[in-house]
C-alpha positions as a Markdown table, in Angstrom:
| # | Residue | x | y | z |
|---|---|---|---|---|
| 1 | Unk | -0.5 | 0.1 | 0.0 |
| 2 | Unk | 1.9 | 3.3 | -1.5 |
| 3 | Unk | -0.9 | 5.5 | -0.8 |
| 4 | Unk | -0.2 | 8.1 | 1.6 |
| 5 | Unk | -2.6 | 9.4 | 4.6 |
| 6 | Unk | -3.1 | 13.3 | 3.5 |
| 7 | Unk | -3.7 | 11.3 | -0.5 |
| 8 | Unk | -5.9 | 8.8 | 1.0 |
| 9 | Unk | -7.6 | 11.5 | 3.0 |
| 10 | Unk | -8.2 | 13.4 | 0.2 |
| 11 | Unk | -9.5 | 11.2 | -1.8 |
| 12 | Unk | -11.0 | 9.0 | 0.4 |
| 13 | Unk | -13.2 | 13.0 | 0.5 |
| 14 | Unk | -14.1 | 13.2 | -3.1 |
| 15 | Unk | -14.7 | 9.6 | -3.2 |
| 16 | Unk | -17.7 | 10.0 | -0.3 |
| 17 | Unk | -18.8 | 13.6 | -1.5 |
| 18 | Unk | -19.9 | 11.8 | -5.3 |
| 19 | Unk | -21.8 | 9.7 | -3.1 |
| 20 | Unk | -23.5 | 11.9 | -0.6 |
| 21 | Unk | -27.2 | 12.5 | 0.4 |
| 22 | Unk | -28.7 | 13.9 | 2.7 |
| 23 | Unk | -32.4 | 12.4 | 1.6 |
| 24 | Unk | -32.3 | 10.5 | 4.7 |
| 25 | Unk | -32.6 | 12.8 | 7.2 |
| 26 | Unk | -36.0 | 12.5 | 7.2 |
| 27 | Unk | -37.1 | 8.8 | 7.0 |
| 28 | Unk | -39.6 | 7.3 | 7.7 |
| 29 | Unk | -40.4 | 4.9 | 10.2 |
| 30 | Unk | -40.4 | 1.8 | 8.5 |
| 31 | Unk | -37.0 | 2.7 | 6.0 |
| 32 | Unk | -34.6 | 1.1 | 6.0 |
| 33 | Unk | -31.4 | 2.5 | 7.6 |
| 34 | Unk | -28.0 | 0.9 | 5.9 |
| 35 | Unk | -25.2 | 1.1 | 9.2 |
| 36 | Unk | -21.8 | 0.8 | 8.1 |
| 37 | Unk | -18.9 | -0.3 | 10.6 |
| 38 | Unk | -15.2 | 1.6 | 10.3 |
| 39 | Unk | -13.0 | -0.2 | 13.0 |
| 40 | Unk | -14.3 | -3.7 | 14.0 |
| 41 | Unk | -12.3 | -4.3 | 17.2 |
| 42 | Unk | -14.5 | -5.3 | 20.0 |
| 43 | Unk | -15.6 | -1.8 | 21.0 |
| 44 | Unk | -17.6 | -1.6 | 16.8 |
| 45 | Unk | -18.6 | -4.9 | 17.2 |
| 46 | Unk | -20.7 | -4.4 | 20.3 |
| 47 | Unk | -21.7 | -1.1 | 18.4 |
| 48 | Unk | -23.1 | -2.7 | 15.5 |
| 49 | Unk | -25.3 | -4.8 | 17.6 |
| 50 | Unk | -26.2 | -2.6 | 19.6 |
| 51 | Unk | -27.0 | -0.2 | 16.7 |
| 52 | Unk | -29.2 | -3.8 | 15.5 |
| 53 | Unk | -30.7 | -4.5 | 18.6 |
| 54 | Unk | -31.8 | -0.5 | 19.0 |
| 55 | Unk | -33.9 | 0.0 | 15.7 |
| 56 | Unk | -36.1 | -2.8 | 13.7 |
| 57 | Unk | -35.2 | -0.9 | 10.5 |
| 58 | Unk | -31.4 | -0.9 | 10.4 |
| 59 | Unk | -29.3 | -3.0 | 8.3 |
| 60 | Unk | -25.6 | -4.0 | 8.9 |
| 61 | Unk | -24.7 | -3.2 | 5.5 |
| 62 | Unk | -20.9 | -2.9 | 5.1 |
| 63 | Unk | -17.2 | -2.7 | 7.6 |
| 64 | Unk | -14.2 | -1.6 | 7.0 |
| 65 | Unk | -11.0 | -2.7 | 9.2 |
| 66 | Unk | -7.1 | -1.9 | 8.8 |
| 67 | Unk | -6.4 | -5.3 | 9.5 |
| 68 | Unk | -7.4 | -8.0 | 6.8 |
| 69 | Unk | -10.0 | -10.4 | 7.0 |
| 70 | Unk | -11.4 | -8.2 | 10.7 |
| 71 | Unk | -14.5 | -6.7 | 8.7 |
| 72 | Unk | -15.2 | -9.8 | 7.2 |
| 73 | Unk | -14.4 | -11.9 | 10.4 |
| 74 | Unk | -17.2 | -9.2 | 12.1 |
| 75 | Unk | -19.8 | -9.8 | 9.0 |
| 76 | Unk | -19.5 | -13.1 | 9.8 |
| 77 | Unk | -20.2 | -13.9 | 13.3 |
| 78 | Unk | -23.5 | -11.1 | 12.9 |
| 79 | Unk | -24.6 | -13.8 | 10.1 |
| 80 | Unk | -24.5 | -16.5 | 12.6 |
| 81 | Unk | -27.0 | -14.8 | 14.7 |
| 82 | Unk | -28.9 | -12.0 | 13.3 |
| 83 | Unk | -28.8 | -13.4 | 9.7 |
| 84 | Unk | -32.2 | -11.5 | 8.9 |
| 85 | Unk | -30.3 | -8.0 | 9.6 |
| 86 | Unk | -27.1 | -8.1 | 7.6 |
| 87 | Unk | -27.0 | -7.2 | 4.5 |
| 88 | Unk | -23.0 | -6.9 | 3.8 |
| 89 | Unk | -22.7 | -9.3 | 1.2 |
| 90 | Unk | -18.9 | -8.1 | -0.9 |
| 91 | Unk | -19.1 | -5.1 | 1.5 |
| 92 | Unk | -16.5 | -5.7 | 3.3 |
| 93 | Unk | -13.0 | -3.6 | 3.4 |
| 94 | Unk | -9.5 | -3.4 | 4.6 |
| 95 | Unk | -6.5 | -1.4 | 5.1 |
| 96 | Unk | -5.9 | 2.2 | 5.4 |
| 97 | Unk | -7.9 | 2.8 | 3.6 |
| 98 | Unk | -11.1 | 1.3 | 4.1 |
| 99 | Unk | -13.2 | 4.1 | 5.8 |
| 100 | Unk | -13.3 | 5.2 | 2.4 |
| 101 | Unk | -15.2 | 2.7 | 0.5 |
| 102 | Unk | -17.5 | 1.9 | 4.1 |
| 103 | Unk | -18.6 | 5.4 | 3.4 |
| 104 | Unk | -19.0 | 4.9 | -0.5 |
| 105 | Unk | -20.9 | 1.8 | -0.1 |
| 106 | Unk | -24.1 | 3.4 | 0.3 |
| 107 | Unk | -24.6 | 3.5 | 4.1 |
| 108 | Unk | -27.2 | 6.0 | 5.8 |
| 109 | Unk | -24.7 | 5.8 | 8.9 |
| 110 | Unk | -21.9 | 4.9 | 10.0 |
| 111 | Unk | -19.8 | 4.1 | 13.8 |
| 112 | Unk | -16.7 | 5.1 | 13.9 |
| 113 | Unk | -14.9 | 2.6 | 16.6 |
| 114 | Unk | -11.7 | 2.8 | 14.7 |
| 115 | Unk | -8.5 | 4.0 | 17.6 |
| 116 | Unk | -8.9 | 7.6 | 18.4 |
| 117 | Unk | -5.9 | 9.1 | 16.9 |
| 118 | Unk | -8.0 | 8.6 | 13.6 |
| 119 | Unk | -11.4 | 9.7 | 14.9 |
| 120 | Unk | -10.8 | 13.2 | 13.6 |
| 121 | Unk | -10.0 | 12.5 | 10.2 |
| 122 | Unk | -13.1 | 10.0 | 9.8 |
| 123 | Unk | -15.6 | 12.2 | 11.1 |
| 124 | Unk | -14.2 | 14.9 | 8.6 |
| 125 | Unk | -14.6 | 12.4 | 5.7 |
| 126 | Unk | -17.9 | 11.2 | 6.9 |
| 127 | Unk | -19.3 | 14.7 | 6.7 |
| 128 | Unk | -18.3 | 15.5 | 4.2 |
| 129 | Unk | -20.1 | 12.4 | 3.2 |
| 130 | Unk | -23.3 | 13.6 | 4.4 |
| 131 | Unk | -23.6 | 10.5 | 7.0 |
| 132 | Unk | -25.0 | 10.4 | 10.4 |
| 133 | Unk | -22.5 | 9.4 | 12.4 |
| 134 | Unk | -22.5 | 7.1 | 15.9 |
| 135 | Unk | -18.3 | 8.2 | 16.8 |
| 136 | Unk | -16.7 | 6.4 | 19.8 |
| 137 | Unk | -14.9 | 8.5 | 22.6 |
| 138 | Unk | -12.4 | 9.9 | 22.6 |
| 139 | Unk | -12.7 | 12.4 | 19.5 |
| 140 | Unk | -9.4 | 12.7 | 19.0 |
| 141 | Unk | -5.7 | 12.6 | 20.5 |
| 142 | Unk | -4.1 | 16.1 | 20.5 |
| 143 | Unk | -4.9 | 19.6 | 19.7 |
| 144 | Unk | -4.6 | 19.6 | 16.2 |
| 145 | Unk | -7.4 | 16.8 | 16.0 |
| 146 | Unk | -9.8 | 18.6 | 18.8 |
| 147 | Unk | -10.1 | 21.9 | 16.8 |
| 148 | Unk | -10.9 | 19.2 | 13.6 |
| 149 | Unk | -13.4 | 18.0 | 15.3 |
| 150 | Unk | -14.7 | 21.7 | 16.5 |
| 151 | Unk | -15.2 | 22.5 | 12.5 |
| 152 | Unk | -16.3 | 19.1 | 12.0 |
| 153 | Unk | -19.2 | 19.5 | 14.5 |
| 154 | Unk | -20.2 | 22.8 | 13.0 |
| 155 | Unk | -20.5 | 22.2 | 9.9 |
| 156 | Unk | -22.4 | 19.0 | 10.2 |
| 157 | Unk | -25.4 | 21.1 | 12.3 |
| 158 | Unk | -25.6 | 23.1 | 9.0 |
| 159 | Unk | -26.2 | 20.2 | 7.2 |
| 160 | Unk | -28.2 | 19.0 | 9.4 |
| 161 | Unk | -26.5 | 15.7 | 9.9 |
| 162 | Unk | -26.9 | 13.6 | 13.5 |
| 163 | Unk | -24.1 | 12.4 | 15.5 |
| 164 | Unk | -23.6 | 10.8 | 18.5 |
| 165 | Unk | -21.0 | 9.9 | 20.4 |
| 166 | Unk | -19.7 | 6.6 | 22.9 |
| 167 | Unk | -20.4 | 8.7 | 26.2 |
| 168 | Unk | -23.2 | 6.2 | 27.1 |
| 169 | Unk | -23.1 | 7.6 | 30.9 |
| 170 | Unk | -25.5 | 10.9 | 29.2 |
| 171 | Unk | -27.4 | 8.2 | 28.0 |
| 172 | Unk | -28.2 | 6.6 | 30.5 |
| 173 | Unk | -31.4 | 7.3 | 33.1 |
| 174 | Unk | -29.5 | 6.9 | 36.6 |
| 175 | Unk | -27.2 | 9.8 | 35.1 |
| 176 | Unk | -30.0 | 11.8 | 33.6 |
| 177 | Unk | -32.4 | 11.6 | 36.7 |
| 178 | Unk | -29.1 | 12.4 | 38.7 |
| 179 | Unk | -28.2 | 15.5 | 36.3 |
| 180 | Unk | -31.7 | 16.7 | 36.7 |
| 181 | Unk | -31.2 | 17.5 | 40.1 |
| 182 | Unk | -28.1 | 18.4 | 40.4 |
| 183 | Unk | -29.0 | 21.0 | 37.9 |
| 184 | Unk | -32.1 | 21.8 | 40.0 |
| 185 | Unk | -30.5 | 23.0 | 43.0 |
| 186 | Unk | -31.0 | 19.9 | 44.9 |
| 187 | Unk | -27.4 | 20.2 | 46.3 |
| 188 | Unk | -27.1 | 23.9 | 46.2 |
| 189 | Unk | -24.1 | 25.1 | 44.8 |
| 190 | Unk | -21.2 | 23.2 | 43.8 |
| 191 | Unk | -18.3 | 23.6 | 45.7 |
| 192 | Unk | -15.7 | 20.4 | 44.6 |
| 193 | Unk | -15.8 | 17.5 | 42.3 |
| 194 | Unk | -13.7 | 13.8 | 41.9 |
| 195 | Unk | -13.7 | 11.8 | 40.0 |
| 196 | Unk | -11.8 | 8.3 | 39.4 |
| 197 | Unk | -10.4 | 5.3 | 36.9 |
| 198 | Unk | -9.1 | 3.3 | 38.5 |
| 199 | Unk | -8.4 | -0.5 | 37.2 |
| 200 | Unk | -6.1 | -3.2 | 35.9 |
| 201 | Unk | -4.0 | -3.6 | 32.6 |
| 202 | Unk | -5.3 | -4.1 | 29.9 |
| 203 | Unk | -4.6 | -6.0 | 27.0 |
| 204 | Unk | -1.4 | -6.2 | 25.2 |
| 205 | Unk | -0.5 | -8.7 | 22.0 |
| 206 | Unk | 3.0 | -10.0 | 21.3 |
| 207 | Unk | 4.7 | -8.9 | 18.5 |
| 208 | Unk | 4.4 | -11.5 | 15.9 |
| 209 | Unk | 7.7 | -12.2 | 13.5 |
| 210 | Unk | 7.4 | -10.1 | 10.3 |
| 211 | Unk | 5.0 | -7.0 | 11.4 |
| 212 | Unk | 5.8 | -3.4 | 10.8 |
| 213 | Unk | 6.2 | -1.1 | 13.3 |
| 214 | Unk | 2.4 | 0.4 | 11.8 |
| 215 | Unk | 1.1 | -3.0 | 12.2 |
| 216 | Unk | 2.4 | -3.7 | 15.8 |
| 217 | Unk | 1.5 | -0.3 | 16.9 |
| 218 | Unk | -2.1 | -0.7 | 15.4 |
| 219 | Unk | -2.2 | -4.0 | 17.3 |
| 220 | Unk | -1.7 | -2.6 | 20.2 |
| 221 | Unk | -2.7 | 0.9 | 19.5 |
| 222 | Unk | -3.5 | 1.2 | 23.6 |
| 223 | Unk | -0.3 | 1.3 | 24.2 |
| 224 | Unk | 0.8 | 4.3 | 22.1 |
| 225 | Unk | -0.1 | 8.0 | 22.6 |
| 226 | Unk | -0.5 | 8.9 | 18.8 |
| 227 | Unk | -3.5 | 6.4 | 18.8 |
| 228 | Unk | -5.5 | 6.1 | 22.2 |
| 229 | Unk | -3.8 | 9.5 | 23.7 |
| 230 | Unk | -3.0 | 7.5 | 26.8 |
| 231 | Unk | -5.8 | 5.9 | 29.1 |
| 232 | Unk | -6.9 | 9.6 | 30.7 |
| 233 | Unk | -8.0 | 10.0 | 27.2 |
| 234 | Unk | -8.9 | 6.7 | 26.2 |
| 235 | Unk | -10.8 | 5.5 | 29.0 |
| 236 | Unk | -11.2 | 8.4 | 31.6 |
| 237 | Unk | -12.9 | 10.6 | 29.5 |
| 238 | Unk | -16.1 | 9.1 | 30.8 |
| 239 | Unk | -15.7 | 10.1 | 34.0 |
| 240 | Unk | -14.3 | 13.9 | 33.3 |
| 241 | Unk | -17.4 | 14.0 | 30.6 |
| 242 | Unk | -19.3 | 13.6 | 33.9 |
| 243 | Unk | -18.1 | 16.4 | 35.9 |
| 244 | Unk | -18.4 | 18.6 | 32.7 |
| 245 | Unk | -21.7 | 18.0 | 32.3 |
| 246 | Unk | -22.7 | 18.3 | 36.2 |
| 247 | Unk | -20.3 | 21.9 | 35.5 |
| 248 | Unk | -22.3 | 22.8 | 32.4 |
| 249 | Unk | -18.5 | 23.4 | 31.1 |
| 250 | Unk | -14.9 | 22.7 | 30.8 |
| 251 | Unk | -11.8 | 23.6 | 33.2 |
| 252 | Unk | -9.4 | 26.1 | 32.0 |
| 253 | Unk | -6.0 | 25.1 | 33.6 |
| 254 | Unk | -4.5 | 21.4 | 35.3 |
| 255 | Unk | -1.7 | 20.5 | 36.9 |
| 256 | Unk | -0.6 | 17.2 | 38.1 |
| 257 | Unk | 1.2 | 14.2 | 37.8 |
| 258 | Unk | 1.9 | 10.9 | 36.6 |
| 259 | Unk | 4.4 | 7.8 | 35.2 |
| 260 | Unk | 4.7 | 4.2 | 34.9 |
| 261 | Unk | 5.9 | 2.6 | 37.7 |
| 262 | Unk | 4.3 | -1.7 | 37.5 |
| 263 | Unk | 3.8 | -1.4 | 33.7 |
| 264 | Unk | 5.9 | -3.4 | 31.1 |
| 265 | Unk | 9.3 | -3.0 | 31.3 |
| 266 | Unk | 11.5 | -2.7 | 28.3 |
| 267 | Unk | 12.4 | -0.1 | 25.0 |
| 268 | Unk | 9.2 | 2.0 | 24.2 |
| 269 | Unk | 8.8 | 0.8 | 20.5 |
| 270 | Unk | 8.2 | -2.8 | 21.9 |
| 271 | Unk | 6.1 | -1.7 | 24.9 |
| 272 | Unk | 4.3 | 1.5 | 24.5 |
| 273 | Unk | 5.0 | 4.6 | 26.2 |
| 274 | Unk | 1.7 | 5.1 | 28.2 |
| 275 | Unk | 1.7 | 6.0 | 31.8 |
| 276 | Unk | 0.1 | 3.5 | 34.2 |
| 277 | Unk | -1.3 | 6.1 | 36.9 |
| 278 | Unk | -2.4 | 10.0 | 36.2 |
| 279 | Unk | -3.8 | 12.4 | 39.8 |
| 280 | Unk | -4.3 | 15.7 | 37.8 |
| 281 | Unk | -5.9 | 18.9 | 39.6 |
| 282 | Unk | -8.4 | 20.7 | 37.5 |
| 283 | Unk | -10.0 | 23.8 | 38.0 |
| 284 | Unk | -12.9 | 25.6 | 36.5 |
| 285 | Unk | -13.4 | 29.1 | 35.6 |
| 286 | Unk | -15.8 | 29.5 | 38.9 |
| 287 | Unk | -12.7 | 28.5 | 41.0 |
| 288 | Unk | -14.2 | 24.7 | 41.7 |
| 289 | Unk | -12.0 | 21.9 | 41.4 |
| 290 | Unk | -12.0 | 18.6 | 40.1 |
| 291 | Unk | -9.6 | 16.1 | 41.6 |
| 292 | Unk | -9.3 | 13.6 | 39.1 |
| 293 | Unk | -7.2 | 10.0 | 39.5 |
| 294 | Unk | -6.8 | 7.1 | 36.7 |
| 295 | Unk | -4.6 | 4.1 | 37.1 |
| 296 | Unk | -3.9 | 0.7 | 35.8 |
| 297 | Unk | -2.9 | -0.7 | 38.4 |
| 298 | Unk | -3.1 | -4.3 | 39.6 |
| 299 | Unk | -3.8 | -5.3 | 42.6 |
| 300 | Unk | -5.0 | -1.9 | 43.7 |
| 301 | Unk | -8.5 | -0.8 | 44.4 |
| 302 | Unk | -10.7 | -0.7 | 41.9 |
| 303 | Unk | -12.3 | 2.7 | 41.6 |
| 304 | Unk | -15.5 | 4.3 | 38.7 |
| 305 | Unk | -16.7 | 7.0 | 40.0 |
| 306 | Unk | -17.8 | 10.4 | 40.1 |
| 307 | Unk | -18.4 | 12.6 | 42.8 |
| 308 | Unk | -20.3 | 16.0 | 42.9 |
| 309 | Unk | -20.3 | 18.2 | 46.7 |
| 310 | Unk | -22.2 | 20.8 | 46.6 |
| 311 | Unk | -23.1 | 23.6 | 50.1 |
| 312 | Unk | -26.5 | 22.0 | 50.4 |
| 313 | Unk | -25.3 | 17.7 | 49.8 |
| 314 | Unk | -23.1 | 15.6 | 48.2 |
| 315 | Unk | -23.8 | 13.3 | 44.6 |
| 316 | Unk | -22.1 | 10.2 | 44.0 |
| 317 | Unk | -22.3 | 8.5 | 41.2 |
| 318 | Unk | -21.3 | 5.1 | 39.2 |
| 319 | Unk | -22.2 | 3.0 | 36.7 |
| 320 | Unk | -25.2 | 1.5 | 38.6 |
| 321 | Unk | -25.2 | 4.0 | 41.4 |
| 322 | Unk | -26.4 | 7.4 | 41.9 |
| 323 | Unk | -27.5 | 8.8 | 45.5 |
| 324 | Unk | -27.5 | 12.2 | 46.7 |
| 325 | Unk | -26.0 | 11.9 | 50.7 |
| 326 | Unk | -26.8 | 8.2 | 50.6 |
| 327 | Unk | -30.1 | 8.4 | 48.9 |
| 328 | Unk | -31.1 | 6.7 | 45.9 |
| 329 | Unk | -31.5 | 8.7 | 43.2 |
| 330 | Unk | -32.0 | 5.8 | 40.1 |
| 331 | Unk | -32.4 | 2.1 | 41.5 |
| 332 | Unk | -30.4 | 0.0 | 38.7 |
| 333 | Unk | -31.9 | -2.9 | 36.9 |
| 334 | Unk | -28.8 | -4.5 | 35.0 |
| 335 | Unk | -30.2 | -5.3 | 30.9 |
| 336 | Unk | -33.9 | -5.2 | 31.6 |
| 337 | Unk | -34.7 | -1.4 | 30.2 |
| 338 | Unk | -31.8 | -0.3 | 30.7 |
| 339 | Unk | -29.4 | -0.3 | 28.3 |
| 340 | Unk | -27.4 | 3.0 | 27.7 |
| 341 | Unk | -24.7 | 1.4 | 25.2 |
| 342 | Unk | -28.4 | 0.7 | 22.9 |
| 343 | Unk | -29.9 | 3.6 | 24.4 |
| 344 | Unk | -27.9 | 6.0 | 22.3 |
| 345 | Unk | -28.7 | 4.3 | 19.1 |
| 346 | Unk | -32.3 | 4.6 | 19.9 |
| 347 | Unk | -31.4 | 8.4 | 20.2 |
| 348 | Unk | -29.3 | 8.8 | 17.3 |
| 349 | Unk | -32.1 | 6.9 | 15.2 |
| 350 | Unk | -35.0 | 8.3 | 16.9 |
| 351 | Unk | -32.9 | 12.3 | 16.0 |
| 352 | Unk | -32.7 | 11.0 | 12.0 |
| 353 | Unk | -36.0 | 10.0 | 11.6 |
| 354 | Unk | -37.5 | 13.9 | 13.8 |
| 355 | Unk | -35.3 | 15.5 | 11.7 |
| 356 | Unk | -34.1 | 17.3 | 15.2 |
| 357 | Unk | -30.2 | 16.4 | 14.0 |
| 358 | Unk | -28.5 | 15.2 | 17.6 |
| 359 | Unk | -25.5 | 17.4 | 18.3 |
| 360 | Unk | -23.0 | 15.8 | 20.7 |
| 361 | Unk | -19.3 | 16.2 | 19.4 |
| 362 | Unk | -19.0 | 19.5 | 20.9 |
| 363 | Unk | -19.4 | 18.3 | 24.4 |
| 364 | Unk | -17.6 | 15.4 | 23.6 |
| 365 | Unk | -14.3 | 17.2 | 21.7 |
| 366 | Unk | -14.8 | 19.4 | 25.2 |
| 367 | Unk | -14.2 | 16.4 | 27.4 |
| 368 | Unk | -11.7 | 14.7 | 25.4 |
| 369 | Unk | -9.5 | 18.4 | 25.4 |
| 370 | Unk | -9.9 | 17.9 | 29.5 |
| 371 | Unk | -8.6 | 14.4 | 29.4 |
| 372 | Unk | -5.3 | 16.0 | 27.0 |
| 373 | Unk | -5.0 | 19.0 | 29.2 |
| 374 | Unk | -4.5 | 16.4 | 31.9 |
| 375 | Unk | -2.0 | 14.2 | 30.3 |
| 376 | Unk | 0.0 | 17.8 | 28.9 |
| 377 | Unk | 0.1 | 18.6 | 32.9 |
| 378 | Unk | 1.6 | 15.7 | 33.9 |
| 379 | Unk | 3.7 | 14.8 | 30.7 |
| 380 | Unk | 5.0 | 18.4 | 31.6 |
| 381 | Unk | 5.0 | 19.3 | 35.0 |
| 382 | Unk | 3.7 | 22.6 | 34.3 |
| 383 | Unk | 0.1 | 24.3 | 34.9 |
| 384 | Unk | -1.5 | 23.2 | 31.1 |
| 385 | Unk | -4.4 | 26.2 | 30.7 |
| 386 | Unk | -7.4 | 24.9 | 28.8 |
| 387 | Unk | -6.0 | 27.4 | 25.8 |
| 388 | Unk | -2.7 | 25.7 | 25.8 |
| 389 | Unk | -4.3 | 22.9 | 25.0 |
| 390 | Unk | -7.0 | 23.2 | 22.1 |
| 391 | Unk | -4.3 | 25.8 | 20.0 |
| 392 | Unk | -1.1 | 23.2 | 20.6 |
| 393 | Unk | 0.6 | 22.5 | 17.7 |
| 394 | Unk | 1.5 | 19.0 | 18.5 |
| 395 | Unk | 0.1 | 16.7 | 16.2 |
| 396 | Unk | 1.2 | 12.5 | 17.0 |
| 397 | Unk | -0.2 | 11.3 | 13.8 |
| 398 | Unk | 2.7 | 10.1 | 11.8 |
| 399 | Unk | 3.2 | 11.4 | 8.2 |
| 400 | Unk | 2.6 | 9.2 | 4.9 |
| 401 | Unk | 1.7 | 6.5 | 6.8 |
| 402 | Unk | 1.1 | 3.1 | 5.5 |
| 403 | Unk | 0.6 | -0.7 | 6.7 |
| 404 | Unk | 4.2 | -1.0 | 6.1 |
| 405 | Unk | 5.6 | 1.9 | 7.9 |
| 406 | Unk | 8.5 | 2.4 | 10.3 |
| 407 | Unk | 7.2 | 4.7 | 13.2 |
| 408 | Unk | 9.4 | 5.6 | 15.5 |
| 409 | Unk | 8.2 | 6.1 | 19.2 |
| 410 | Unk | 9.3 | 8.4 | 21.0 |
| 411 | Unk | 10.4 | 8.3 | 25.2 |
| 412 | Unk | 8.3 | 7.7 | 28.1 |
| 413 | Unk | 7.5 | 11.2 | 29.0 |
| 414 | Unk | 9.1 | 12.8 | 31.5 |
| 415 | Unk | 8.2 | 16.3 | 33.1 |
| 416 | Unk | 10.7 | 19.0 | 32.0 |
| 417 | Unk | 10.1 | 17.9 | 28.1 |
| 418 | Unk | 7.5 | 19.1 | 25.8 |
| 419 | Unk | 4.6 | 18.2 | 26.6 |
């Protein structure tokens, strides 16, 4: 594969625009909705199943992935259990340009579930192709990517295209009820916040004989900053998004620290260069602090939660528990109608059918930049402002990327070096 990333993006935009159609924006409830998947890993495969469960008229139409046979395998797997909902014969694509072929295949809706480093470029191409979008979080890994996402969000609004993001807590009953009470003043004036995602180490794939740098890093995307943005961005963005939601805005600065203490030892090109843990202190424009913690340290206490403290009470939230001053706001019945991963797709389809486009990209971009700002603070050892992060010129995507590219990996970040 010799095409450069820049050439691929340009060609994809032209091809996608040629097949663009906005006619689906006001489709009747009986119309078949053709859904395409870009990125056939675990989250992408789950998202297409959620889309099919969300509406009886959705059809799995096409799939693309950088690796050979991943798209075909996902289609084959769905056929085994949902044969009547799969119509993707001859529409399984592979390679770095697979997203272009998915967009040009006649789809109505695309699911973007590749490693996040690619998200801004795929969002841009999908909007140019006039497609409605479900995109996984985070939506970028650096400042230039965020700026592109914000531009895309404005263009999607002009074109009346729906974009729903994979911040599923915003579609979950318990969180929705709790936010209504926070914003309704039940805990009074917010004076402090806290959130965390402390868990165990993620998956890791050993390098196979003959793999190029690009192939190896793509198969281990969670461990390389240009692909995942570090776990504060890839995972902790969920919790940061909840606090931004509660605060109705984003922090203005951050300071913090982090590092590697127990992760796989070795050269960064072999084991990646992301941190094991972050501890970040954010500050919102009104002076309210956010204490943010995230870690991948096996054997430590698991904690995935959000806390909002007001002058009249305290809210504690997690997946399955929401309480104000110890009194539950909502009783969660897992798997019995309270399915946020499905509901976000239900809401996407409803927004398209009702002609009232969903517009979630800006909020998700701001939560993603919140995470990037925290990462920059920890990597640099300096106070990083919102404008520092937003206007950063540091672009992490390799130039002229092909599947056979050599992709140099920088050292593990240390405070004092450039973020």
